[in-house]
C-alpha positions as CSV (number, residue, x, y, z in Angstrom):
1,X,0.1,0.0,0.1
2,X,3.0,2.4,1.0
3,X,4.4,1.7,-2.5
4,X,1.1,2.5,-4.4
5,X,0.8,5.8,-2.4
6,X,4.2,6.7,-3.4
7,X,3.7,6.1,-7.1
8,X,0.5,8.1,-7.0
9,X,2.3,11.1,-5.5
10,X,5.0,10.8,-8.1
11,X,2.5,10.9,-10.8
12,X,1.4,14.2,-10.1
13,X,4.6,15.9,-8.9
14,X,7.0,17.7,-11.2
15,X,10.3,15.9,-11.9
16,X,12.2,18.7,-10.1
17,X,10.3,18.1,-6.8
18,X,10.9,14.5,-6.6
19,X,13.4,13.3,-4.0
20,X,14.1,10.1,-2.2
21,X,12.5,10.1,1.4
22,X,14.9,10.0,4.3
23,X,13.7,6.6,5.5
24,X,13.1,4.3,2.4
25,X,13.5,0.5,1.7
26,X,16.1,-0.6,-0.7
27,X,13.1,-1.4,-3.3
28,X,11.9,2.2,-2.9
29,X,15.4,3.6,-3.3
30,X,15.9,1.6,-6.5
31,X,12.5,3.1,-7.8
32,X,13.6,6.7,-7.2
33,X,17.0,6.0,-8.7
34,X,15.2,5.0,-12.0
35,X,13.0,8.0,-11.9
36,X,15.6,10.6,-11.4
37,X,17.1,11.9,-14.6
38,X,17.2,9.8,-17.9
39,X,15.0,6.8,-17.6
40,X,16.9,3.4,-17.1
41,X,15.7,-0.2,-17.1
42,X,15.6,-1.7,-13.5
43,X,16.8,-5.1,-12.6
44,X,15.0,-8.0,-13.9
45,X,13.8,-9.2,-10.5
46,X,12.4,-5.8,-9.5
47,X,9.7,-6.1,-12.3
48,X,9.2,-10.1,-12.3
49,X,9.4,-12.5,-9.5
50,X,9.2,-16.2,-9.4
51,X,6.2,-16.3,-7.3
52,X,4.2,-14.2,-9.8
53,X,4.4,-17.5,-12.2
54,X,4.6,-15.2,-15.4
55,X,6.9,-16.6,-18.1
56,X,9.1,-14.3,-20.1
57,X,8.4,-14.4,-23.8
58,X,11.1,-14.3,-26.3
59,X,10.6,-11.6,-28.7
60,X,12.5,-10.0,-31.5
61,X,13.6,-6.5,-30.7
62,X,11.8,-3.8,-32.6
63,X,13.8,-2.1,-35.5
64,X,14.4,1.7,-35.9
65,X,11.2,3.1,-37.5
66,X,11.3,3.6,-41.3
67,X,11.3,6.9,-42.7
68,X,7.9,8.6,-42.2
69,X,6.7,6.2,-39.5
70,X,6.2,6.9,-35.7
71,X,7.9,5.0,-33.0
72,X,4.6,3.8,-31.6
73,X,2.9,1.1,-33.5
74,X,-0.5,2.0,-31.9
75,X,-3.1,3.5,-34.0
76,X,-4.1,6.2,-31.5
77,X,-6.3,8.0,-33.9
78,X,-8.3,5.0,-34.7
79,X,-8.7,3.6,-31.2
80,X,-12.2,2.8,-29.9
81,X,-12.4,3.3,-26.2
82,X,-14.6,0.4,-25.5
83,X,-12.2,-2.1,-27.4
84,X,-9.1,-0.5,-25.9
85,X,-10.4,-1.4,-22.4
86,X,-11.9,-4.8,-23.1
87,X,-9.7,-7.2,-21.2
88,X,-10.9,-10.2,-23.2
89,X,-9.8,-8.5,-26.5
90,X,-6.6,-7.7,-24.8
91,X,-6.0,-11.4,-23.9
92,X,-6.7,-12.6,-27.6
93,X,-4.4,-9.8,-28.8
94,X,-1.6,-10.6,-26.4
95,X,-1.7,-14.4,-27.0
96,X,-1.4,-13.6,-30.8
97,X,1.5,-11.4,-30.3
98,X,3.3,-13.9,-28.0
99,X,3.1,-16.4,-30.7
100,X,4.8,-14.4,-33.3
101,X,8.2,-13.1,-31.9
102,X,8.7,-10.3,-34.7
103,X,5.0,-9.2,-34.3
104,X,6.1,-5.5,-33.9
105,X,8.3,-5.5,-37.0
106,X,5.5,-7.1,-39.0
107,X,3.0,-4.5,-37.8
108,X,5.5,-1.7,-39.0
109,X,5.8,-3.3,-42.4
110,X,2.2,-3.8,-42.9
111,X,1.2,-0.2,-41.9
112,X,4.0,1.5,-43.8
113,X,3.0,3.2,-47.0
114,X,5.8,3.9,-49.4
115,X,6.1,7.1,-51.3
116,X,5.2,6.3,-55.0
117,X,5.3,9.8,-56.5
118,X,4.6,13.4,-56.4
119,X,2.1,15.5,-58.2
120,X,3.9,17.7,-61.0
121,X,0.8,19.5,-62.3
122,X,-2.9,19.5,-61.7
123,X,-5.2,21.3,-64.0
124,X,-8.8,21.6,-62.6
125,X,-9.9,19.4,-59.7
126,X,-7.7,16.5,-58.5
127,X,-8.3,14.4,-55.5
128,X,-6.6,12.0,-53.4
129,X,-8.5,9.3,-51.4
130,X,-6.6,7.7,-48.5
131,X,-9.0,5.3,-47.1
132,X,-12.4,7.2,-47.2
133,X,-10.9,10.7,-46.7
134,X,-10.6,12.9,-50.0
135,X,-8.3,15.8,-50.2
136,X,-7.5,18.2,-53.0
137,X,-3.9,17.6,-54.3
138,X,-1.7,20.1,-56.2
139,X,1.9,20.6,-57.2
140,X,4.2,18.6,-54.8
141,X,1.4,16.7,-53.0
142,X,2.4,13.1,-52.2
143,X,1.1,9.9,-53.7
144,X,1.6,7.0,-51.3
145,X,0.7,3.3,-51.6
146,X,-2.9,2.7,-51.6
147,X,-4.1,6.2,-52.7
148,X,-6.8,6.5,-55.3
149,X,-6.3,9.5,-57.5
150,X,-9.3,11.1,-59.3
151,X,-9.5,13.8,-61.8
152,X,-12.8,15.9,-62.3
153,X,-14.4,17.3,-65.4
154,X,-12.0,19.2,-67.7
155,X,-9.1,18.2,-65.2
156,X,-5.7,16.8,-66.0
157,X,-3.0,15.5,-63.8
158,X,0.7,14.6,-64.3
159,X,2.3,12.5,-61.7
160,X,6.1,12.0,-61.2
161,X,6.9,8.5,-60.2
162,X,9.9,7.9,-58.0
163,X,11.9,6.2,-60.7
164,X,11.5,9.0,-63.0
165,X,8.4,7.7,-64.9
166,X,5.7,10.4,-65.8
167,X,1.9,9.7,-65.6
168,X,-0.7,11.7,-67.2
169,X,-4.4,11.3,-66.2
170,X,-7.2,12.5,-68.4
171,X,-10.6,14.0,-67.1
172,X,-12.9,12.0,-65.2
173,X,-10.2,9.3,-64.5
174,X,-9.7,7.2,-61.4
175,X,-6.5,5.3,-60.7
176,X,-5.4,3.4,-57.6
177,X,-1.5,3.5,-56.9
178,X,-1.3,0.3,-54.9
179,X,2.5,-0.5,-54.7
180,X,6.1,0.5,-55.4
181,X,8.9,-2.1,-54.9
182,X,12.6,-1.3,-55.5
183,X,15.1,-4.1,-56.2
184,X,18.8,-3.4,-57.3
185,X,17.9,-3.4,-60.9
186,X,14.3,-2.7,-61.1
187,X,11.4,-0.2,-60.0
188,X,8.0,-2.3,-59.9
189,X,4.6,-0.5,-59.7
190,X,1.1,-2.1,-59.3
191,X,-1.6,0.2,-60.5
192,X,-5.3,-0.2,-60.8
193,X,-7.3,1.6,-63.6
194,X,-10.7,2.0,-62.0
195,X,-12.1,4.1,-64.9
196,X,-10.9,6.6,-67.7
197,X,-7.6,6.9,-69.3
198,X,-3.9,7.4,-68.5
199,X,-0.8,7.6,-70.2
200,X,2.4,5.9,-68.8
201,X,5.6,7.5,-70.0
202,X,8.6,5.6,-68.6
203,X,12.0,7.5,-68.5
204,X,14.4,6.9,-71.6
205,X,18.1,6.8,-70.9
206,X,18.9,7.7,-74.5
207,X,18.8,11.3,-75.8
208,X,15.6,12.7,-77.1
209,X,15.9,14.1,-80.7
210,X,15.2,17.7,-81.1
211,X,11.7,18.6,-82.4
212,X,11.0,22.2,-83.2
213,X,7.2,21.8,-83.4
214,X,5.1,23.3,-80.5
215,X,4.5,21.4,-77.3
216,X,1.2,19.6,-77.5
217,X,0.2,19.5,-73.8
218,X,-0.2,23.4,-73.4
219,X,-3.0,22.9,-71.0
220,X,-0.3,21.7,-68.3
221,X,1.9,24.7,-69.0
222,X,3.2,26.6,-67.4
223,X,4.9,24.4,-64.8
224,X,5.7,25.3,-61.1
225,X,9.3,23.8,-62.0
226,X,10.4,27.2,-63.2
227,X,13.3,26.1,-65.1
228,X,11.5,23.6,-67.3
229,X,9.3,26.2,-69.0
230,X,10.3,27.2,-72.6
231,X,9.6,30.8,-71.4
232,X,12.6,30.4,-69.1
233,X,14.9,29.9,-72.1
234,X,13.2,32.6,-74.2
235,X,13.8,35.2,-71.5
236,X,17.4,34.2,-71.1
237,X,18.0,34.5,-74.9
238,X,16.3,37.8,-75.1
239,X,17.8,39.5,-72.1
240,X,21.3,38.7,-73.3
241,X,20.8,40.3,-76.7
242,X,21.2,43.9,-77.8
243,X,18.4,45.8,-79.7
244,X,19.9,44.8,-83.1
245,X,20.2,41.1,-82.3
246,X,16.7,41.1,-81.0
247,X,15.4,42.6,-84.1
248,X,17.3,40.1,-86.3
249,X,16.3,37.3,-84.2
250,X,12.8,38.0,-83.5
251,X,11.4,35.1,-85.4
252,X,14.1,32.7,-84.3
253,X,13.6,33.4,-80.6
254,X,11.3,30.3,-79.9
255,X,13.3,27.9,-82.0
256,X,16.6,28.8,-80.4
257,X,14.8,28.2,-76.9
258,X,13.6,24.9,-77.9
259,X,17.0,23.8,-79.0
260,X,18.3,24.9,-75.6
261,X,15.5,23.2,-73.8
262,X,16.1,19.8,-75.6
263,X,20.0,20.3,-74.9
264,X,19.2,20.8,-71.2
265,X,17.1,17.5,-71.2
266,X,19.9,15.5,-72.8
267,X,22.5,17.0,-70.6
268,X,20.5,15.8,-67.7
269,X,20.2,12.4,-69.4
270,X,23.9,12.1,-69.8
271,X,24.7,12.9,-66.2
272,X,22.2,10.6,-65.0
273,X,22.7,7.7,-67.3
274,X,25.3,5.8,-65.4
275,X,23.1,5.5,-62.2
276,X,19.8,5.0,-64.0
277,X,21.0,3.0,-66.9
278,X,20.6,-0.4,-65.3
279,X,17.2,0.4,-63.6
280,X,14.2,-1.1,-65.4
281,X,10.7,0.3,-65.2
282,X,8.2,-2.4,-64.5
283,X,4.4,-1.9,-64.1
284,X,1.6,-4.2,-63.6
285,X,-1.7,-2.5,-64.6
286,X,-4.9,-4.0,-63.4
287,X,-8.2,-3.0,-65.1
288,X,-11.4,-4.8,-64.4
289,X,-11.4,-6.9,-67.6
290,X,-7.6,-6.9,-68.5
291,X,-4.1,-6.7,-67.1
292,X,-0.9,-5.5,-68.6
293,X,2.5,-6.6,-67.6
294,X,4.9,-4.0,-69.0
295,X,8.7,-3.4,-69.0
296,X,10.2,-0.2,-70.3
297,X,7.6,0.7,-72.8
298,X,5.1,3.7,-73.1
299,X,1.5,3.0,-73.4
300,X,-2.1,4.2,-73.2
301,X,-4.8,2.4,-71.1
302,X,-8.4,3.0,-71.1
303,X,-11.5,1.5,-69.3
304,X,-15.0,2.2,-69.5
305,X,-17.1,0.8,-66.4
306,X,-19.1,-2.4,-67.3
307,X,-17.8,-1.8,-70.8
308,X,-14.9,-2.4,-73.1
309,X,-11.4,-1.7,-72.4
310,X,-8.7,-0.3,-74.7
311,X,-4.9,0.0,-74.6
312,X,-2.1,0.8,-77.1
313,X,1.6,0.2,-77.2
314,X,3.3,3.5,-78.0
315,X,5.9,2.0,-80.4
316,X,6.6,5.4,-82.0
317,X,8.0,6.5,-78.5
318,X,10.0,3.6,-77.5
319,X,13.8,4.3,-78.0
320,X,16.0,1.2,-78.4
321,X,18.2,0.8,-75.2
322,X,20.3,-2.0,-73.9
323,X,17.7,-3.0,-71.4
324,X,14.6,-5.5,-72.0
325,X,11.1,-4.5,-73.2
326,X,8.0,-6.4,-72.6
327,X,4.4,-5.8,-73.1
328,X,2.1,-8.7,-72.0
329,X,-1.8,-9.0,-71.8
330,X,-3.5,-11.0,-69.2
331,X,-7.3,-11.6,-69.7
332,X,-10.0,-12.9,-67.3
333,X,-11.3,-16.3,-66.4
334,X,-10.8,-18.4,-63.4
335,X,-8.6,-20.9,-65.2
336,X,-7.4,-18.6,-67.9
337,X,-3.5,-18.6,-67.5
338,X,-2.7,-17.5,-71.1
339,X,-0.3,-14.6,-71.6
340,X,-0.4,-12.8,-74.8
341,X,2.5,-10.8,-76.1
342,X,1.4,-7.7,-77.8
343,X,3.8,-6.4,-80.5
344,X,1.3,-4.4,-82.5
345,X,1.3,-0.3,-82.1
346,X,-2.5,-0.2,-82.9
347,X,-5.1,0.2,-80.2
348,X,-6.3,-3.1,-78.9
349,X,-10.0,-3.5,-77.7
350,X,-10.9,-5.9,-74.9
351,X,-14.5,-7.0,-74.8
352,X,-16.5,-6.3,-71.5
353,X,-16.2,-9.8,-69.9
354,X,-12.4,-9.9,-70.5
355,X,-12.4,-13.2,-72.3
356,X,-11.0,-12.0,-75.6
357,X,-9.1,-9.1,-77.3
358,X,-8.6,-8.1,-80.8
359,X,-6.5,-5.3,-82.7
360,X,-8.6,-2.3,-83.6
361,X,-6.8,-0.8,-86.7
362,X,-9.9,1.6,-87.3
363,X,-10.0,2.9,-83.8
364,X,-12.2,5.9,-82.7
365,X,-10.8,9.3,-83.7
366,X,-11.1,10.3,-80.0
367,X,-8.3,7.8,-79.1
368,X,-6.0,9.3,-81.9
369,X,-6.5,12.8,-80.3
370,X,-5.7,11.4,-76.9
371,X,-2.3,10.4,-78.4
372,X,-1.7,13.8,-79.9
373,X,-1.9,15.5,-76.7
374,X,1.1,13.8,-75.2
375,X,3.0,13.7,-78.4
376,X,5.5,16.6,-77.7
377,X,6.0,17.2,-74.0
378,X,9.5,18.6,-73.8
379,X,8.8,20.8,-70.7
380,X,7.3,17.8,-68.8
381,X,10.3,15.8,-69.7
382,X,12.7,18.4,-68.5
383,X,10.8,18.9,-65.1
384,X,10.9,15.0,-64.9
385,X,14.8,15.2,-65.2
386,X,15.1,18.0,-62.8
387,X,13.0,15.8,-60.2
388,X,15.0,12.7,-61.0
389,X,18.2,14.4,-59.7
390,X,16.3,15.8,-56.7
391,X,14.2,12.7,-55.6
392,X,15.3,9.6,-57.6
393,X,19.1,9.7,-57.4
394,X,19.1,9.5,-53.4
395,X,17.1,6.2,-53.8
396,X,19.5,4.6,-56.4
397,X,22.6,5.8,-54.5
398,X,21.4,3.7,-51.4
399,X,20.2,0.5,-53.2
400,X,23.3,-1.2,-51.9
401,X,22.5,-0.2,-48.4
402,X,19.2,-2.0,-47.3
403,X,19.2,-0.4,-43.7
404,X,19.8,3.0,-44.9
405,X,17.4,2.8,-47.7
406,X,14.7,1.9,-45.2
407,X,15.5,4.2,-42.3
408,X,16.5,7.3,-44.3
409,X,14.3,7.0,-47.3
410,X,11.5,4.7,-46.2
411,X,11.8,1.8,-48.9
412,X,12.2,-1.8,-48.5
413,X,14.7,-3.4,-50.7
414,X,13.3,-6.5,-52.7
415,X,15.3,-9.4,-54.1
416,X,14.4,-12.5,-55.6
417,X,11.2,-12.5,-53.6
418,X,9.9,-9.8,-56.2
419,X,9.4,-12.5,-58.8
420,X,7.3,-14.4,-56.3
421,X,5.2,-11.4,-55.6
422,X,4.6,-10.9,-59.3
423,X,3.6,-14.6,-59.7
424,X,1.0,-14.1,-56.9
425,X,-0.3,-10.9,-58.4
426,X,-0.9,-12.6,-61.9
427,X,-3.0,-15.3,-60.1
428,X,-4.7,-13.3,-57.5
429,X,-6.0,-10.4,-59.6
430,X,-7.2,-12.8,-62.4
431,X,-9.4,-14.5,-60.1
432,X,-10.5,-11.5,-58.0
433,X,-11.3,-9.3,-61.0
434,X,-13.2,-12.2,-62.8
435,X,-15.4,-12.3,-59.6
436,X,-15.7,-8.5,-59.4
437,X,-16.8,-8.4,-63.2
438,X,-19.7,-10.6,-62.3
439,X,-20.6,-8.5,-59.2
440,X,-20.2,-5.1,-61.1
441,X,-22.6,-6.5,-64.0
442,X,-25.2,-7.2,-61.4
443,X,-24.9,-4.0,-59.6
444,X,-25.0,-2.0,-63.0
445,X,-28.3,-3.7,-64.1
446,X,-29.8,-2.9,-60.6
447,X,-28.7,0.9,-60.9
448,X,-30.1,1.0,-64.6
449,X,-33.5,-0.1,-63.4
450,X,-33.4,2.7,-60.7
451,X,-32.1,5.2,-63.2
452,X,-28.8,5.9,-61.3
453,X,-26.3,4.6,-63.7
454,X,-24.7,7.0,-66.4
455,X,-22.4,5.1,-68.6
456,X,-19.1,6.5,-69.5
457,X,-18.3,6.8,-73.0
458,X,-15.5,7.7,-75.3
459,X,-15.9,11.1,-76.5
460,X,-14.4,14.7,-76.6
461,X,-14.6,15.2,-72.9
462,X,-11.3,13.3,-72.4
463,X,-9.4,15.9,-74.4
464,X,-11.5,18.9,-75.4
465,X,-9.9,21.5,-73.1
466,X,-6.5,20.3,-73.7
467,X,-7.0,20.5,-77.5
468,X,-8.6,24.0,-77.1
469,X,-5.6,25.3,-75.2
470,X,-3.2,23.9,-77.8
471,X,-4.9,25.6,-80.6
472,X,-5.1,28.9,-78.7
473,X,-1.4,28.7,-77.8
474,X,-0.5,28.5,-81.6
475,X,-2.8,31.6,-82.4
476,X,-1.3,33.9,-79.5
477,X,2.1,32.6,-79.7
478,X,3.6,35.9,-81.0
479,X,1.2,38.4,-79.5
480,X,2.2,41.3,-77.4
481,X,1.2,39.7,-74.2
482,X,3.3,36.6,-75.1
483,X,6.4,38.8,-75.8
484,X,6.0,40.6,-72.6
485,X,7.2,37.7,-70.6
486,X,10.7,38.1,-72.2
487,X,11.1,41.3,-70.3
488,X,10.3,39.9,-66.8
489,X,12.9,39.4,-64.1
490,X,13.0,36.3,-62.0
491,X,10.6,37.4,-59.5
492,X,8.0,38.8,-62.0
493,X,8.3,35.5,-64.1
494,X,7.6,33.4,-60.8
495,X,4.6,35.5,-60.2
496,X,3.5,35.1,-63.6
497,X,3.7,31.3,-63.3
498,X,1.8,31.4,-60.0
499,X,-0.9,33.6,-61.6
500,X,-1.4,31.2,-64.7
501,X,-1.1,28.0,-62.7
502,X,-4.6,26.6,-63.6
């Protein structure tokens, strides 16, 4: 009783007021010695005695938290007070933990969400759903494992993936970014296309050939990465010329700026080639009625809920490198383990039930215009290279140090077990998505009867704003307002970018 009273007093007293009583037992002196100053573990027999008949369980010591993790593994925000104080639940939970010596490490790995990418540009309304909570995302917003990203009407989104890949989402599109896994020679992603269209543009190690034609994705410009905008190069050229040079080179200003922009991209690529040259980009895309297993290849993917799916291998953008290329198609069916290699550069259409696919040589003109929008994206490419140096290289430089990669950067290093993970995903997704298709079909039929289902169709809504912006940019390329940007100083130019950030 005396000991309990002392502990109660200690719990409400400030640390500076704590002092050992003049007359105290050896046990109490040991207690005070522990409380004073930095906390130390007391002797084993102080906390546990043989008469208590409590066995000490063997456990594996907790590891240092990964970057972004808290030291405590308890979900304090999600705790239910009734469950927390339930002794029966605690006994079950305790028994489960005692049976698994590394339980705390397993909890950490299960709860940890690795950083998949960052938002490079959002036009319009872009949302991220982490669980049931939706938040607006913008430039530099993080995309973590398990996040579902959605774009609204007339909205576009560019995401920089942590290996340098660039992903563009069209309006009214939903994509779940489920996994990122690094091995010493591969960055592997698992992505689910819930509806709509996205374009996957893996990073090329080879130089990009110069193209003087205007950039096609004007709706995404200007970028908040200031040095990636062509206006940045036009300003530098114009402000370093005298009046005569400005007059003589007025019509050549844009082309010279384009040359410098492409030269800068290839300068970055040359400096990054040694470290990124051996890293393959591997993505497993899951749509309800088909899956794509792709290595180092650009592509478009499209899915209409409870309807057909479409995809296209962008052969025209693939540069031959000394790394493997792969583009495999997996269809649906519980026993359908067939893998089809896709070599065609035409659109392929997959029927709604996911049982068959065929090449669509005369594809919809809407799909062709979607390709046009991402045909020339030099500023996006340059912004990607700038971010590769800032965000990707630190990861690659630590792929040889598994502990540092985890504690400093928050990534687990995979080895041969990555192949086992892929084999599981092939089998699991085929079975689950086959079941989901049947459930979706029943649900849609019920919604149609109630009048609550609005089918998504391929039309101009996926590109109309982007196309309008592109045409307007050509019309106003040399007007007085566009020329005024050349006279801006750095602060004025940054303010202009903020003002025109859509």
